[in-house]
N, C-alpha and C positions, 0 to 999 in steps of 0.2 A: 464288294460289289457284287450282286447277283446275278443271277444268267441272264435275267429278261433286260435287266440294265445293260449288260455286254451288249445283248443283242440289239439294244437299240440303237447303242452309239454305234455296232456294226451299218446299222444298213440306213439309220435316220438322219435327216441335217433338221436340225428343230428350229425353228422361227424365231424372229428378235434375239437371238442367240452368237457369242462367241463360243463356237463349241468347245475352246482350249479347255475353257471353265470348267466343261464336263467332266474333267481328267479327275479334279479332286470334288468335285460336286456334282455328281452324276444324277440322271432323271429322277424324279418322285415315281414311280408306278402306280397308281391308280387303280383299284382293285374295284370302288364302286363308290358312288355317291348318294346321299341323302341329305333333303333339305339345303341347309348354310353348310354341310360338311364335308369334305373329298376323306377318305378312307385306304390309306397304301396294302401293299400286299402285306405288309407287317402289321398291320391294324392299327395302327398310330393314326388319328384322325387332324383334321387343318378346319379350321373356319376359313371357307372363304369369302373371304374380307376384300376382295376386288370381283368378287363377281364371273369368273372363267374370264379376263378381259371385257367385264363389264356387260355380260350379255343375260347372266343367268339374272331373272327376274322372282321366280318363285318359289326359288329352291332345284335343288335335283332332284330326279325323280319323282317330279309333282303327278300326283295319283292324276286331276282331272287331266292334266296333257297329255299324261301318259294314257289315259284311256283314248281321249280325241286321237292320238295318235294311230293306236293299235285298231281304232273303228274305221281311219279311213284308209290302211293299209289294206285291210280287208275288200276294200269299194276299190279304191283303184290310187299307184302311186304315184305316177306321172304319165300326164298325157301333153302331146305335142300342144303349146300354145297357142300357134297360127292357124285361125280360122275354127277352133275350139277352146274349149272353155268347159268349167265345170264351177259346183255351189260351194265351197271352199273358196275358190279365188274371189269370186260374185257377192258373196258375205261379208269377205275380209274390204275388199275395195267399197263398199257400201257404208259399212262402220268406220273404214277410216276417212271417208270423207267425210260423213257425220261429225268424226273428233277433230277432225284439222280444221286450221284458223280459216275463217271464211275466208273465199272464194277458190279456195282450192277444192277441183269438181272432178279431176280424171288420173286415173293412177295406172303409173308404167312399174310394171316387176321387172326385177335386176335380182342377182346371185349372190351380193357381197356389199359391202359400204363404200368402195372403191370402186365397185361397179358402176351402183348409185351414181357416185361425183362424175364417173366418166358419162353417161347416160345424160346425166345436167349439162353438162359443157358440151356435149354435140347438140343436145335439143335448145340450148339456147342459140349458138353460132348457127344453125342449122334455120331457126325461128327467122333470126336478122336477116340470113342469105335470100328467106324467101317471102321475105317482106318487105325487098329495097333496101335494106340500112347495109348494102356488101360491104362498107369498110370497117365496118365492125366484124373483127376476130381477134380480139384479147381479151383477157379479162383480169381483174382486179381483185387482190385478199390484203390481208394484213400479216404483219410479221410474227412468227411464233404460229402460223397456220397448223394444222394437220388434217389432211385430208384424204388418206389413204395410200396406198402403196404405188397403183401402179402409176403409169407414165403422166398421164393428162393429172390425174390427184395430186402426183409428187409435185407437180408445175404448179399446181396452185397452193401448193403447203410452203412453206418457209422452215422448217426443221432441220439444219445442214447434217444432223447426225444421218438421216432417212435419205436425202437427198444429192447432196454436195456431190458423191464419184458422180452423179448422172444428169447432171446438170447440161451437158454438150446435146443430150437428147430429148431436154425438155421444151414444153413451150414457152415464151417471152413473155412472165407475166408481170404485169404492174404491182408492188407490193409498197404498200405504206403503213409506217409505225404502226403498231396497234396498243391498246391499251395495256398497262402495265400498273395494278392499281396497288400493289405492295412497293413498288420501287416508284413510286408515279411523279412524274419530271415536275409537276406541276404544283405540286404540297398538296394537293387532295383525298380525299378518302371516298373510297367504295362507296360509302352510303349517304353520304352529302357532296354529289357531283354533277355536274350538270355535263361531262364528258368533255372538256378540253381540246381532250389529246386527237379529239374526232377529225378537229379542224385539217389534221396531215393528211385524211384519205379525202374530207370533202374536197380541198386543194387538189392531189390526184386527179380523182374523179372529174374535176371542171375540168381540168387541164385535157384530159385525154378523151374526155364526153365520146367524141365522134366514131372513135376507135374499139366503144369498149363493148362489149355483149352483157356482162354481168360483172356482180359481186358476188363472191362466196364468203359466208363467214360461219361458224361454229358460234351459236347465238348462247350468250352469257358466260359461258364455259369454254375455254380452250383447253381440253383436257390433256393429249397430249403433250402440250409444253408443261404441264405441271400445275393443271388444275387451275387456270388462269380465270380468276372470276372476276369479271367487269360489269358495271350497272346497266339494268336495262334502257336507260334514257340512249346507248349509244345505237344500239339498234334501231330507235325509235329516227334517232336522226338517220340513220341508213335507209331506212325505208321511205323519208322524204327525200332525201337525195338521188336513190334510184328511180323514184318515181318522176322527179325535175325534169330528169334528162333521160328518160325513155330506158332505164337501164335495167336490166334484171336483176332478182335480188334474189340469191339459192342459198337458204339453210339448210346445214348440215347438219340435221338432228340426230344423225344417227349414234352418236353417243349421249347425247343429252336429251333425245327424247323419252316418250314412255314413263313420262313421271322421275325422272331424275333428281330434276330441278325442284321438283314440291308440285309442277305442273305438267299437264299431260306433253306438251310441248313448250320448251323453252319461251318462244316465241310469243307467248300465251303472257309473259310478264312483263312485256312491251306491249302489249294490244297490237301486235302488227301481222300481217299477213304477207310471206315471204312469193314470190312468183314462182319457185321449183321451192319445194321440203324434201331433203331426202333422208331415206328413213332404214335403219335397219338393227342390228344387234338384240335389243331388250324387244325387235315388234315379235321373234319366236320363242321369247325366254330362254334364250341359251339351247335351244335344241336342234335345229337345223339352220344353215346358212339360206337365207333372203333379204332382198331389199326392196325398196318401193321409192319412185321419185313420183310425188303430189304436183300436180301442178295446174294452170286455170285453162279453163276454156277458150281462152282468145291464144292460147299457146296452141293447142289442141289444134282449133280450127285451123292456124295455118298451114298445117300437116292435112287438111283434111281436104282431098281436089280427087280427079278422076285419075285412076292410074295412068294412065297415059302423059298426065301433066308433072309425071317423077317427084312427086313432093313428098311422099311416106318417108317415113321417119324406120328405118331398114336395123336398125340397130336390135338385137337379138342376142339370145343366151341358150342355150341346150336345154337346163332347166329351168327356164323362164315360168311364172306360176304355178313352182313345182306344188301339186295337190297334199303331198302330206307337207309341209311346210305350211300352206296356206291352213289348212284344217288347224295346226298348229297356234299359229299367229291369232286364227280365228277366237279358240280358246283361250288365247293370253287375253285378249281383249273384251272377253266371256268374264273373265275372274274379275278386271278391273270393274267393269260393271257391277256384277253379282257382290262384290267382296268389298265395298270401299276405300280401297288401296290408298288411292291420295289423301284422304283422310285417315285413316291409320299411319300412314308413311310421315304425316306433320307430326305428329307424337313422338316416333322413332326421329326423327327429326331434331329435335326439342332435345329427347333426351342424349344423342352421340353429340352434339353441340355443347349441354351443361358436363356432360361426364368428361368428355376430351378439353374444353375449357380448363375445369376443374383439376385434372393429373396435369396438364402442361404448365400451367399459370405459371410464367416466372422459366422458366427452361432456361438453362445458357445457353442452346443450342437449337432453339427454335423460335424464329424470325416473325412468325405468323401462322397462327389459323384461321383458315377461311372454311367457308361453309354454304352451299347451298341445296337446298334440300335432302336428299340422300349423298351427297356427295363432300365429302370433310376433307381437305389436303394441310398436312403441317409440312411448314418449310424450313428445310434446316438451314442454317448460315453458321459461318466458322465466326461471327461480328456481330450481335444483335447489334447494336448501336451504328453499326455502320452497314448496314443489311448486305456484307460482305460475305460471297456465297464458297462454298469449298470447293476447293480444285476439283474439277470432274474427273480426275486419272487416281484421285483418291477414293471416288465408288463408295462415298459413305451409306448411300442409302442401299446399296447393294449388301455390304456388311452389315447391316440392320435387317433386311429382307431374311440374312441367310440365319442370323441368331431365331428371330420369328417364328421361321420355319420348325427348328428345334424346341420352341414352345409350341407350337403347333397352329400357329396360325399364316394364312398367306396373305403377304402383303407387300405384293410385287411394286416397288418404288418407280417412280419416273424422275432419273437421274437422283438430286438431291429434297424431291420432296416426297412423303409420305403418306401414301393418302386413303381413305375409307369411301369403299364402294359397295357395301355389302347387297346380297339380296333383301327382297323386301321382307320375307319369312323371318329374320331376326327377329329376336327377342332383348330385353332389356340386360338378362344374363349374354346374351351371344355379345350385344356391344360393352358391356364391361369388359369381358375376356379380348375382345379385340382392341380398345382401348389402353386396357393395364399389360397388354401383352407389345403394345407399341412403343409404352413408355419405357416398362422392362429389356425391353429389345435396345432402344436407346442409350438409355441408361449403361447398360454392359458395352454396349460398342466404346463409349466416352469413357469407360472406365468411372461413374460414376455411381455412388451411393443411391440404393432405392430413396427414393423419396416418403 
């Protein structure tokens, strides 16, 4: 362990970590990063196959974004966003509204993904209170959901690993069984399905419609649950259900927005418009924290009144509308526009799918490979025939992750799911390296001969 690692462990408490693990696996100290690669203080490189927690779109130290950040820093780094504004925020909001699903026309700024979810929940509740629907005080979500780590966001999530200990503090949220296409209880397949699993959510909403503010969902992919991909028809049915009962549909596109699923926003696969859409992560291409809630004129209008009516939405953050982050996000969207990113990603996604299926075909411990756009996931199982999962205490994914790091690829697992979510700047050689290392590390872990 070098001096920087010792100093790190003396002072830092790392996120989403059991710090005792660091005793024999100390933090890797990154000195610089470029493109899809990280470089540690010993000069070793690591292919960032998870986009540094799904945020990095166009590579580390991207020249265009660096220039936009430098230029804005010379003008203004941050100003109070109440009663003041600036061109980067105005440009960004205008472009987001242009790109967003139809009907989303107002942009509310926040700091990070969890903060966007909190703002959306408050906004929905507040709307109903101000429009005479005062019995509406609850939210509905689906099992295996993940919407962030703050208390409101944890309340509408459903992953016990993150929320169980805090349950006495959480909101009383209604939960319906969500889609599980790999272990479908209806015997259907993801690509030929009318989502019979939706009936459970439909019944829950119908039974509690008068007390519900909104249903919140991760469109198309439940990421933290293990990249669980479900068909667009589920979203289409949900939009109809919410509209029928006057309930808001909150789309948490924090992880799946900005091209991850093959379209700019995942809701586009179902051709639906939510009432609120939460955005973050790729919004600033991995540079700075920022999030947005994009909503409708109808919701905005419920808060528009004389000050003395006390209808204003007083939710705020110190760094709301940060000028540096807005400039970076504006440049991020310009790159999408100028460089035909979605079209190029379609070819890369096809190559990723072909290579992964080729290399992992028939693997004794891979139950399924699933992919949408630039998100691919290998589900590791103890028994392919029965789909029996590995005991979580064995930490199979974690063991493979450590081996892959030795081989120069960052493949941070989700339990027993190894996934690929690389920056969009990867080429075919990078994809080959990523997938081949995933196979090598998996085989090494299980003691299998190279394929």
